[in-house]
N, C-alpha and C positions, 0 to 999 in steps of 0.2 A: 854956265847956263845963262842964257839971255834974260833980261829983266822981264820981257813979255812972257817967257816960259815960267818964270817964278810966279808972276802974277796969276797966270792961268792955273798953275798947280795949287797955289794958295786958294784961289776961287773954287777949284774942284774939291779940295779938302773941306772947305767951308760948306759946300753943298752937301757933301757926304755926311758931315757932322750934323747938319740940320735935319737931313732925312733920317738918320739913325736916332736922333733926339725925338723926332716926331713919332717914330715907331714905338719908342719907350713910353711916350705920353699917351699914345693910343691904348696900349695895354693897361696903363693906369686908369684911363677913363672907363675901360670895359669892366674893371673891378669895382667901380663905384656905381651905386644905384641912386637914381633920383628919388626924391621924397615920394613921388607918385608910385614908382616901382616898388619901393619899400612897403607902402600901404597895400598895394595889390598883392605883393608876395605874402604879407601877413594874412590877408584874406584867403589866399590859396592854401596856405598852411593850415588855417583853422577849418576851412570848408572841406579840405581833403581828410580831416580827422586827425591830423598829426598831433595836435595838442592834447588829444585824449590820452595819449601814452607818453609823449615827450615834453619835458620841461623846456620852455624857451621864454625867458624873461621878456625879451623884446616883443613877443607876440602875446604876452600875458597868459601863458598856459603853464599849468603846474604838472601835468603828466603824472608820473609816479610809477609807470610800468617799464617803459623803454629808457634808453640812455638819455641823459640831459643833453641839450644841443647848444648851450650857451657858448661853448668854446669849440664847436665842431669845425669852424674854419681853421683853427690851429691844429687839431688832431687828425682830421680826415686824411691828410696826406701822409700820415705816419702809420695808419692802420694796416696797410698791406704794402710790402716792399715792391717798389717799381710801379705803383699805382698812384696817379695824381689825385689830389683832393677832389677835383671835379668828377673824375671817373668813379672814385669811391662813392661819392654821394649819389650820383646817378644810379649806380649799381645797387646801392643800399635801398633806394626807393623802388626800383624796377624789379630787383631780385633779392628780397630781404634775407634769404637764406644762403646767398652766395658767400657772405662773410658776416658772421654775427659779432656785433660789438662786444668787447670784453666786460664792460661794467654797466650794470643797471642799478636803479635805486636800492633794490633789495639784495644786491650782491652780483655774482656773475650772471650775465644775460643767458636766457635759456636757448638751447639749440635743439630743435629748430626754433626759429624766432617766432614770437607771438605776432609780429607784424604781418598783416594780411598781404599775400602776394597780389591781391587785386587792387591794392592802393593806387597803382598806376592807371587803373580804369577811370579814376576820378580826375586825371590830369591829362590835358592835351599837351602837345610838344612845347607850345609857347609857355604854358604854366609850369611845366616841368623845368624848362630852362631857367625861368625866373626864380623858381623855388631853389634850385641848385645855386644860382648866383647869390641869392639872399643868404642861404645857409653858409656859403663861403665867407660872408662878411661877419659871421658870428665868431668873435675872437676874445670874448671875455675870459678872464682867468677864473677857473672854477673855485667856488667857495669850499672851504674845508670845514665840515661840521666839528664843533668842539664839544 
């Protein structure tokens, strides 16, 4: 192989590596919310009434009826086989009885869910997307009561 071919192939591999690296960084950036997005997402969460039932420490809500959401970013992807965390959260908001979470503060969650199916009426598409992205960042380890 000629030196010019080796240089060309090395350059091509470098370009491919940079492009693949950029794709990975773009995904990471999409998973991170700005401070302004976090504040807006908290407002959406509270104004939609989510905090009336769900504990979410980062939004200063204590809930007490529905499942706590402090670690929902960790568990959402494990709730239904073959369903991503994002899809699960979106479905849980838009169709709360499609899958009822297993654990609520007083024991097993009720089926049908107490969550109103009209909660999505309070969210436009932009706010829904932001709320889902925000909830995906909730990855605190749950506290065990002693």
